[in-house]
Backbone as CSV, one residue per row, in Angstrom:
resi,resn,N_x,N_y,N_z,CA_x,CA_y,CA_z,C_x,C_y,C_z
1,MET,0.258,-15.324,15.016,-0.222,-14.023,15.485,-0.962,-13.318,14.348
2,ALA,-2.163,-12.851,14.642,-2.966,-12.212,13.595,-2.302,-10.932,13.125
3,ARG,-2.402,-10.677,11.827,-1.865,-9.458,11.232,-3.027,-8.576,10.832
4,ARG,-3.368,-7.657,11.688,-4.597,-6.878,11.535,-4.768,-6.224,10.169
5,PRO,-3.741,-5.627,9.528,-3.985,-4.931,8.266,-4.329,-5.848,7.099
6,LEU,-4.039,-7.166,7.185,-4.320,-8.045,6.057,-5.801,-8.356,6.018
7,LEU,-6.516,-7.627,5.199,-7.963,-7.728,5.136,-8.385,-8.470,3.880
8,ASP,-9.555,-9.076,3.929,-10.110,-9.757,2.765,-10.891,-8.777,1.915
9,GLY,-11.101,-9.166,0.644,-11.934,-8.359,-0.233,-11.133,-7.392,-1.071
10,LEU,-11.869,-6.617,-1.888,-11.257,-5.703,-2.832,-11.583,-4.258,-2.514
11,ILE,-12.052,-3.974,-1.294,-12.393,-2.605,-0.937,-11.117,-1.813,-0.728
12,PRO,-10.915,-0.688,-1.432,-9.691,0.084,-1.258,-9.601,0.668,0.133
13,GLY,-8.355,0.819,0.627,-8.150,1.356,1.956,-8.219,2.872,1.953
14,ALA,-7.743,3.452,3.063,-7.745,4.905,3.197,-6.765,5.525,2.205
15,VAL,-6.954,6.814,1.951,-6.068,7.533,1.046,-4.648,7.535,1.620
16,TYR,-3.671,7.276,0.767,-2.286,7.176,1.233,-1.773,8.532,1.689
17,ARG,-0.963,8.509,2.744,-0.362,9.730,3.281,1.118,9.779,2.894
18,TRP,1.503,10.827,2.203,2.855,10.952,1.656,3.690,11.938,2.477
19,VAL,5.013,11.662,2.549,5.950,12.680,3.023,6.131,13.735,1.940
20,ALA,6.305,13.282,0.702,6.451,14.182,-0.447,5.453,13.730,-1.516
21,PRO,4.230,14.224,-1.474,3.195,13.728,-2.386,3.415,14.173,-3.819
22,PRO,2.884,13.422,-4.789,2.868,13.899,-6.182,2.144,15.231,-6.272
23,GLU,2.496,16.000,-7.263,1.954,17.360,-7.375,0.432,17.374,-7.415
24,ASP,-0.170,16.403,-8.109,-1.622,16.412,-8.250,-2.347,15.963,-6.980
25,LEU,-1.592,15.449,-5.982,-2.207,15.008,-4.735,-1.802,15.872,-3.545
26,ALA,-0.958,16.865,-3.795,-0.379,17.649,-2.705,-1.436,18.424,-1.918
27,ALA,-2.433,18.966,-2.595,-3.406,19.835,-1.926,-4.192,19.096,-0.846
28,ALA,-4.501,17.827,-1.084,-5.317,17.064,-0.133,-4.487,16.154,0.765
29,ASN,-3.167,16.180,0.630,-2.327,15.245,1.374,-2.323,15.551,2.874
30,VAL,-2.303,14.469,3.655,-2.149,14.561,5.100,-0.814,13.913,5.460
31,PRO,0.030,14.542,6.268,1.328,13.944,6.615,1.161,12.574,7.269
32,PRO,2.063,11.645,6.961,1.973,10.303,7.545,2.364,10.291,9.016
33,SER,2.003,9.215,9.700,2.247,9.092,11.132,3.574,8.408,11.423
34,ALA,4.264,8.896,12.442,5.407,8.207,13.022,4.916,7.506,14.298
35,GLY,5.807,6.752,14.941,5.403,6.102,16.181,6.547,5.318,16.791
36,THR,6.325,4.802,17.977,7.345,4.034,18.689,6.743,2.754,19.250
37,MET,7.407,1.652,18.975,7.041,0.353,19.541,7.983,0.051,20.698
38,THR,7.430,-0.308,21.834,8.235,-0.651,23.000,8.080,-2.139,23.305
39,LEU,9.207,-2.854,23.287,9.216,-4.280,23.607,9.843,-4.461,24.986
40,ARG,9.132,-5.135,25.863,9.636,-5.370,27.212,10.267,-6.754,27.317
41,PHE,11.282,-6.852,28.158,12.005,-8.110,28.338,11.345,-8.958,29.411
42,GLU,11.250,-10.246,29.108,10.748,-11.233,30.052,11.700,-12.420,30.032
43,LYS,12.329,-12.697,31.164,13.262,-13.819,31.297,14.367,-13.750,30.239
44,GLY,14.906,-12.543,30.049,16.070,-12.396,29.192,15.788,-12.233,27.710
45,GLU,14.528,-12.121,27.302,14.205,-11.896,25.889,12.936,-11.070,25.781
46,THR,12.799,-10.395,24.640,11.645,-9.521,24.459,10.364,-10.327,24.274
47,ALA,9.274,-9.778,24.819,7.965,-10.407,24.661,7.405,-10.112,23.279
48,ALA,6.456,-10.916,22.852,5.797,-10.702,21.559,4.867,-9.502,21.653
49,ASP,4.737,-8.791,20.524,3.854,-7.625,20.503,3.580,-7.235,19.061
50,VAL,2.576,-6.373,18.875,2.208,-5.856,17.553,2.075,-4.349,17.659
51,PHE,2.572,-3.645,16.652,2.530,-2.185,16.638,1.952,-1.696,15.319
52,PHE,1.113,-0.644,15.381,0.553,-0.011,14.191,0.848,1.482,14.258
53,THR,1.242,2.087,13.161,1.244,3.545,13.128,-0.204,4.014,13.173
54,ALA,-0.428,5.250,13.585,-1.793,5.755,13.750,-2.574,5.743,12.440
55,ASP,-1.874,5.888,11.304,-2.556,5.863,10.009,-2.593,4.471,9.391
56,ASN,-2.085,3.457,10.116,-2.098,2.057,9.666,-1.274,1.810,8.404
57,GLN,-0.346,2.693,8.082,0.462,2.492,6.872,1.650,1.571,7.113
58,LEU,2.020,1.340,8.372,3.080,0.383,8.682,2.729,-0.362,9.952
59,THR,2.913,-1.669,9.910,2.677,-2.539,11.059,3.936,-3.348,11.324
60,LEU,4.283,-3.516,12.589,5.378,-4.390,12.988,4.813,-5.505,13.857
61,VAL,5.093,-6.743,13.482,4.673,-7.910,14.250,5.935,-8.540,14.822
62,ALA,6.110,-8.437,16.132,7.329,-8.916,16.784,7.060,-10.238,17.486
63,PRO,7.730,-11.321,17.094,7.604,-12.573,17.844,8.407,-12.482,19.141
64,ARG,8.263,-13.437,19.996,9.059,-13.460,21.227,10.538,-13.678,20.872
65,GLY,11.408,-12.943,21.546,12.839,-13.138,21.350,13.434,-12.353,20.206
66,VAL,12.808,-11.231,19.818,13.422,-10.368,18.802,14.817,-9.954,19.251
67,LEU,14.956,-9.665,20.543,16.255,-9.343,21.129,16.401,-10.079,22.453
68,GLU,17.652,-10.311,22.853,17.947,-10.973,24.112,18.862,-10.083,24.951
69,GLY,18.758,-10.190,26.270,19.620,-9.419,27.166,19.165,-9.548,28.599
70,ASP,20.042,-10.033,29.448,19.685,-10.259,30.845,19.593,-8.961,31.648
71,ASP,20.325,-7.928,31.209,20.370,-6.692,31.982,19.523,-5.586,31.371
72,LEU,18.620,-5.923,30.432,17.789,-4.930,29.769,16.340,-5.052,30.228
73,GLU,15.637,-3.931,30.232,14.227,-3.929,30.615,13.301,-3.744,29.416
74,GLU,13.719,-2.918,28.457,12.882,-2.675,27.294,13.717,-2.159,26.132
75,VAL,13.178,-2.310,24.942,13.816,-1.807,23.737,12.788,-0.975,22.980
76,HIS,13.244,0.108,22.361,12.354,1.003,21.628,12.648,0.909,20.133
77,ILE,11.593,0.785,19.356,11.720,0.760,17.899,10.945,1.958,17.359
78,ASP,11.669,2.962,16.902,11.053,4.175,16.363,10.799,4.013,14.870
79,VAL,9.611,4.365,14.437,9.204,4.292,13.033,8.993,5.715,12.527
80,ILE,9.796,6.113,11.520,9.782,7.502,11.048,9.636,7.521,9.526
81,PRO,8.548,8.059,8.973,8.406,8.157,7.513,9.316,9.246,6.953
82,GLU,9.932,8.964,5.795,10.836,9.924,5.179,10.637,9.944,3.669
83,ASP,11.211,10.968,3.036,11.112,11.163,1.592,12.106,10.250,0.882
84,PRO,11.669,9.385,-0.036,12.602,8.512,-0.757,13.693,9.277,-1.496
85,ALA,13.417,10.519,-1.900,14.413,11.306,-2.638,15.625,11.656,-1.783
86,SER,15.545,11.435,-0.482,16.663,11.740,0.409,17.728,10.653,0.398
87,PHE,17.462,9.543,-0.287,18.370,8.409,-0.246,18.778,7.984,-1.662
88,THR,19.735,7.082,-1.734,20.179,6.554,-3.023,18.996,5.943,-3.774
89,PRO,18.840,6.240,-5.065,17.719,5.669,-5.825,17.747,4.150,-5.826
90,LEU,16.586,3.566,-5.974,16.484,2.112,-6.093,17.128,1.654,-7.404
91,PRO,17.621,0.422,-7.446,18.331,-0.035,-8.652,17.391,-0.302,-9.819
92,GLY,17.982,-0.268,-11.036,17.251,-0.607,-12.248,16.059,0.292,-12.488
93,GLU,14.949,-0.312,-12.903,13.732,0.435,-13.203,12.815,0.566,-11.990
94,LEU,13.264,0.093,-10.834,12.421,0.149,-9.646,12.190,1.589,-9.201
95,ALA,10.998,1.827,-8.712,10.632,3.136,-8.163,9.994,2.917,-6.799
96,PRO,10.128,3.877,-5.886,9.479,3.739,-4.579,7.969,3.915,-4.691
97,PHE,7.242,3.042,-4.048,5.790,3.154,-3.965,5.460,3.645,-2.559
98,GLY,5.441,4.956,-2.413,5.152,5.538,-1.116,6.401,5.967,-0.380
99,ASN,6.273,6.081,0.924,7.345,6.617,1.760,8.421,5.580,2.053
100,VAL,9.623,6.065,2.328,10.629,5.269,3.018,10.316,5.354,4.509
101,TYR,10.480,4.230,5.220,10.301,4.247,6.669,11.622,3.887,7.344
102,ARG,12.047,4.789,8.232,13.253,4.536,9.016,12.864,3.769,10.276
103,ILE,13.584,2.671,10.539,13.351,1.839,11.718,14.583,1.951,12.610
104,ASP,14.496,2.738,13.664,15.604,2.925,14.607,15.340,2.091,15.854
105,VAL,16.316,1.239,16.208,16.172,0.320,17.339,17.191,0.697,18.411
106,THR,16.712,0.980,19.613,17.611,1.377,20.702,17.200,0.694,22.001
107,ALA,18.207,0.356,22.792,18.011,-0.160,24.145,18.879,0.699,25.051
108,GLY,18.233,1.542,25.852,18.996,2.520,26.620,19.639,3.517,25.675
109,ASP,20.951,3.678,25.792,21.686,4.572,24.894,22.334,3.824,23.733
110,GLU,22.080,2.537,23.632,22.736,1.698,22.630,21.844,1.525,21.401
111,SER,22.428,1.732,20.222,21.721,1.483,18.967,21.949,0.034,18.550
112,ILE,20.881,-0.641,18.149,20.948,-2.062,17.813,20.731,-2.229,16.318
113,ALA,21.655,-2.959,15.663,21.618,-3.077,14.206,20.916,-4.334,13.719
114,THR,20.976,-5.434,14.477,20.413,-6.706,14.015,19.501,-7.302,15.075
115,PHE,18.633,-8.206,14.630,17.680,-8.867,15.519,18.075,-10.321,15.734
116,ASN,17.758,-10.867,16.913,17.916,-12.298,17.140,16.860,-13.089,16.372
117,ARG,15.650,-12.570,16.395,14.557,-13.118,15.569,13.918,-11.953,14.841
118,PRO,13.730,-12.055,13.533,13.248,-10.893,12.768,11.773,-10.600,13.002
119,PRO,11.436,-9.343,13.234,10.027,-8.957,13.226,9.527,-8.872,11.784
120,THR,8.217,-8.918,11.636,7.602,-8.806,10.312,7.066,-7.404,10.122
121,ALA,7.400,-6.806,8.985,6.890,-5.478,8.639,5.821,-5.619,7.565
122,ILE,4.711,-4.922,7.744,3.632,-4.884,6.753,3.470,-3.433,6.341
123,LEU,3.751,-3.151,5.076,3.689,-1.784,4.563,2.535,-1.638,3.587
124,VAL,1.727,-0.612,3.794,0.706,-0.232,2.816,1.373,0.626,1.746
125,TYR,0.992,0.436,0.485,1.560,1.252,-0.588,0.444,1.859,-1.435
126,PRO,0.719,2.993,-2.070,-0.306,3.648,-2.893,-0.388,3.018,-4.280
127,ALA,-1.516,3.222,-4.906,-1.705,2.836,-6.307,-2.521,3.929,-6.975
128,THR,-1.911,4.634,-7.923,-2.582,5.709,-8.637,-2.467,5.457,-10.136
129,ALA,-3.098,6.325,-10.923,-3.031,6.172,-12.377,-1.593,6.274,-12.889
130,ASN,-0.763,7.032,-12.183,0.620,7.218,-12.602,1.605,6.360,-11.825
131,LEU,1.122,5.613,-10.851,1.994,4.758,-10.051,1.292,3.427,-9.846
132,HIS,1.549,2.525,-10.776,0.879,1.226,-10.777,1.879,0.158,-11.182
133,ALA,1.832,-0.987,-10.519,2.687,-2.116,-10.873,1.947,-3.403,-10.552
134,THR,2.262,-4.458,-11.279,1.618,-5.743,-11.030,2.300,-6.500,-9.902
135,GLU,3.572,-6.181,-9.614,4.311,-6.846,-8.551,5.057,-5.809,-7.715
136,HIS,5.155,-6.080,-6.418,5.847,-5.186,-5.505,6.753,-5.999,-4.589
137,GLU,7.822,-5.376,-4.116,8.712,-6.023,-3.171,9.197,-4.987,-2.164
138,ILE,9.557,-5.462,-0.985,10.121,-4.572,0.021,11.641,-4.576,-0.111
139,ARG,12.204,-3.378,-0.159,13.661,-3.215,-0.182,14.100,-2.654,1.171
140,TRP,15.256,-3.159,1.645,15.783,-2.764,2.941,17.194,-2.228,2.777
141,SER,17.538,-1.236,3.581,18.885,-0.673,3.560,19.299,-0.348,4.987
142,SER,20.541,-0.652,5.309,21.033,-0.326,6.649,21.427,1.134,6.763
143,ASP,21.753,1.769,5.604,22.262,3.145,5.657,21.722,4.064,4.563
144,GLY,20.881,3.563,3.675,20.341,4.382,2.600,21.247,4.513,1.401
145,ALA,22.410,3.817,1.421,23.354,3.909,0.307,23.122,2.806,-0.733
146,SER,22.575,1.677,-0.312,22.267,0.576,-1.227,21.051,-0.156,-0.685
147,TRP,20.366,-0.897,-1.583,19.097,-1.518,-1.222,19.135,-3.015,-1.469
148,THR,18.635,-3.782,-0.504,18.586,-5.242,-0.586,17.136,-5.691,-0.696
149,ALA,16.869,-6.608,-1.630,15.516,-7.139,-1.785,15.225,-8.132,-0.671
150,LEU,14.066,-7.995,-0.031,13.623,-8.934,0.986,12.588,-9.887,0.399
151,ASP,12.527,-11.077,0.957,11.513,-12.053,0.540,10.145,-11.496,0.912
152,THR,9.356,-11.140,-0.094,8.153,-10.338,0.110,6.894,-11.100,-0.283
153,GLN,5.867,-10.959,0.534,4.520,-11.402,0.174,3.734,-10.170,-0.253
154,ASP,3.322,-10.144,-1.504,2.607,-8.988,-2.044,1.120,-9.291,-2.118
155,ALA,0.322,-8.362,-1.629,-1.145,-8.485,-1.688,-1.694,-7.267,-2.416
156,PRO,-1.678,-7.274,-3.759,-2.106,-6.085,-4.515,-3.536,-5.665,-4.236
157,ALA,-4.433,-6.601,-3.978,-5.833,-6.242,-3.724,-5.961,-5.384,-2.471
158,GLN,-5.112,-5.640,-1.477,-5.125,-4.842,-0.251,-4.054,-3.749,-0.263
159,GLN,-3.227,-3.717,-1.319,-2.124,-2.752,-1.434,-1.208,-2.836,-0.209
160,GLN,-0.757,-4.077,0.083,0.111,-4.328,1.220,1.233,-5.268,0.825
161,ALA,2.420,-5.021,1.360,3.571,-5.892,1.158,4.121,-6.274,2.521
162,THR,4.555,-7.542,2.659,4.982,-8.076,3.942,6.345,-8.737,3.810
163,ALA,7.241,-8.463,4.773,8.566,-9.084,4.768,9.149,-9.061,6.172
164,GLU,10.098,-9.968,6.435,10.805,-9.983,7.706,12.009,-9.052,7.624
165,LEU,12.244,-8.299,8.697,13.326,-7.325,8.713,14.580,-7.923,9.348
166,PRO,15.721,-7.820,8.666,16.963,-8.346,9.250,17.493,-7.485,10.383
167,GLY,17.125,-6.220,10.410,17.607,-5.310,11.444,17.007,-3.933,11.253
168,GLY,17.478,-3.000,12.052,17.045,-1.630,11.881,17.577,-1.057,10.579
169,GLY,17.049,0.070,10.174,17.470,0.686,8.920,16.305,1.329,8.208
170,LEU,16.259,1.145,6.892,15.244,1.778,6.057,14.504,0.721,5.254
171,VAL,13.194,0.897,5.096,12.395,-0.008,4.281,11.497,0.804,3.362
172,VAL,11.239,0.255,2.188,10.362,0.912,1.223,9.771,-0.151,0.312
173,VAL,8.556,0.064,-0.139,7.950,-0.805,-1.146,8.418,-0.338,-2.519
174,ALA,8.877,-1.277,-3.339,9.404,-0.945,-4.663,8.655,-1.727,-5.733
175,GLY,8.623,-1.154,-6.931,8.003,-1.808,-8.077,8.419,-1.118,-9.353
176,VAL,8.155,-1.767,-10.479,8.426,-1.173,-11.786,7.125,-0.544,-12.276
177,PRO,7.049,0.784,-12.312,5.789,1.437,-12.693,5.366,1.074,-14.112
178,GLN,4.068,0.867,-14.273,3.488,0.575,-15.573,2.363,1.560,-15.838
179,GLN,2.281,2.003,-17.071,1.248,2.967,-17.426,-0.107,2.287,-17.477
180,VAL,-1.104,2.932,-16.901,-2.474,2.435,-16.961,-3.093,2.925,-18.259
181,VAL,-3.376,2.005,-19.188,-3.907,2.372,-20.497,-5.427,2.251,-20.487
182,PRO,-6.152,3.344,-20.717,-7.620,3.267,-20.751,-8.089,2.494,-21.972
183,SER,-9.311,1.995,-21.923,-9.864,1.254,-23.050,-9.950,2.140,-24.276
184,SER,-9.485,1.609,-25.404,-9.503,2.371,-26.647,-10.898,2.356,-27.259
185,PRO,-11.338,3.488,-27.834,-12.648,3.518,-28.498,-12.734,2.515,-29.637
186,ASP,-11.574,2.158,-30.231,-11.556,1.228,-31.355,-11.349,-0.203,-30.902
187,GLY,-11.135,-0.411,-29.566,-10.857,-1.741,-29.065,-12.127,-2.518,-28.826
188,GLY,-11.940,-3.747,-28.265,-13.084,-4.614,-28.028,-14.097,-3.984,-27.097
189,GLY,-13.585,-3.379,-25.997,-14.507,-2.767,-25.044,-15.275,-1.633,-25.674
190,GLY,-14.581,-0.804,-26.482,-15.239,0.316,-27.133,-16.287,-0.153,-28.116
191,GLY,-15.981,-1.266,-28.826,-16.933,-1.801,-29.793,-18.215,-2.243,-29.121
192,ARG,-18.044,-2.885,-27.946,-19.236,-3.332,-27.222,-20.076,-2.150,-26.761
193,ASN,-19.409,-1.063,-26.372,-20.141,0.124,-25.950,-20.946,0.720,-27.090
194,VAL,-20.359,0.733,-28.289,-21.063,1.266,-29.461,-22.295,0.436,-29.764
195,VAL,-22.150,-0.901,-29.710,-23.287,-1.781,-29.983,-24.375,-1.564,-28.940
196,SER,-23.992,-1.473,-27.682,-24.971,-1.278,-26.620,-25.723,0.028,-26.809
197,THR,-25.017,1.076,-27.172,-25.643,2.377,-27.394,-26.633,2.312,-28.555
198,ALA,-26.238,1.634,-29.629,-27.115,1.515,-30.796,-28.395,0.763,-30.437
199,LEU,-28.259,-0.313,-29.647,-29.434,-1.075,-29.250,-30.375,-0.238,-28.382
200,LEU,-29.812,0.571,-27.501,-30.640,1.435,-26.672,-31.388,2.462,-27.518
201,VAL,-30.699,3.019,-28.511,-31.355,3.992,-29.388,-32.496,3.350,-30.148
202,ILE,-32.275,2.142,-30.673,-33.313,1.434,-31.425,-34.504,1.123,-30.521
203,ALA,-34.211,0.649,-29.292,-35.289,0.326,-28.370,-36.096,1.568,-28.027
204,GLY,-35.393,2.685,-27.820,-36.094,3.927,-27.497,-36.972,4.388,-28.638
205,ALA,-36.454,4.284,-29.871,-37.240,4.696,-31.035,-38.474,3.813,-31.194
206,SER,-38.290,2.507,-30.982,-39.433,1.591,-31.097,-40.496,1.922,-30.063
207,LEU,-40.067,2.281,-28.844,-41.020,2.621,-27.801,-41.824,3.867,-28.174
208,LEU,-41.135,4.878,-28.726,-41.818,6.098,-29.132,-42.811,5.826,-30.259
209,ILE,-42.419,4.999,-31.213,-43.328,4.667,-32.324,-44.562,3.949,-31.794
210,GLY,-44.329,2.983,-30.853,-45.463,2.249,-30.288,-46.420,3.172,-29.562
211,ILE,-45.883,4.113,-28.796,-46.746,5.068,-28.083,-47.542,5.913,-29.068
212,GLY,-46.880,6.332,-30.166,-47.566,7.148,-31.172,-48.709,6.397,-31.813
213,LEU,-48.482,5.123,-32.136,-49.546,4.321,-32.764,-50.706,4.116,-31.801
214,LEU,-50.387,3.907,-30.509,-51.433,3.704,-29.522,-52.293,4.954,-29.372
215,VAL,-51.649,6.109,-29.310,-52.392,7.368,-29.187,-53.255,7.597,-30.413
216,ARG,-52.699,7.308,-31.581,-53.464,7.506,-32.823,-54.682,6.607,-32.858
217,ALA,-54.515,5.319,-32.423,-55.629,4.376,-32.439,-56.734,4.843,-31.501
218,ARG,-56.368,5.333,-30.335,-57.375,5.793,-29.388,-58.100,7.016,-29.947
219,GLY,-57.398,7.874,-30.714,-58.049,9.029,-31.297,-59.066,8.632,-32.349
220,GLN,-58.768,7.609,-33.135,-59.713,7.152,-34.142,-60.945,6.510,-33.498
221,ASP,-60.735,5.786,-32.360,-61.887,5.160,-31.680,-62.801,6.227,-31.098
222,ALA,-62.213,7.349,-30.666,-63.032,8.431,-30.110,-63.890,9.060,-31.212
């Protein structure tokens, strides 16, 4: 089944939408989208389907048979973005990259904790000067008290992480933040810039001298 958000190339996606944005991004922030995926039962098991939040920050890819039940007609999977600060911090040096998403699964009045076949979640994550990592993973929690690492496919060029969900609960993209260090004026890149600038200055001076000599020669011929 095609996964629409997995795009080729290095073109950055839309600006990330935060529940609780960093202070320097708060003024332009747009609240993230929630949504509901409805899976209908066919011959005692749910049909395959794909769901996207309106802002495309979370996608659910459900294979056939996510849930089974002879007396059920449909199951609802609610996707709700939340503030990571509302839950137990991630372990070690890990930090949340973007929102926590709550995945609530219900059939009728019954809450469902586990899946017969796991759906795949694709989460978009932000990358800023102050929030950057070379590797990302999806962490899952059934209650927000502890976090379990999921087997994750990370696509940094598209800023997307993909993993199968064991059940309803909470998911978040996690990583160890690394500082983005700009090129030093004394480093290799800075040295090349200095050389390039010097060559441009020399070329410009030579051009001006040549023009001056040409004008002078024409004046003498006159």
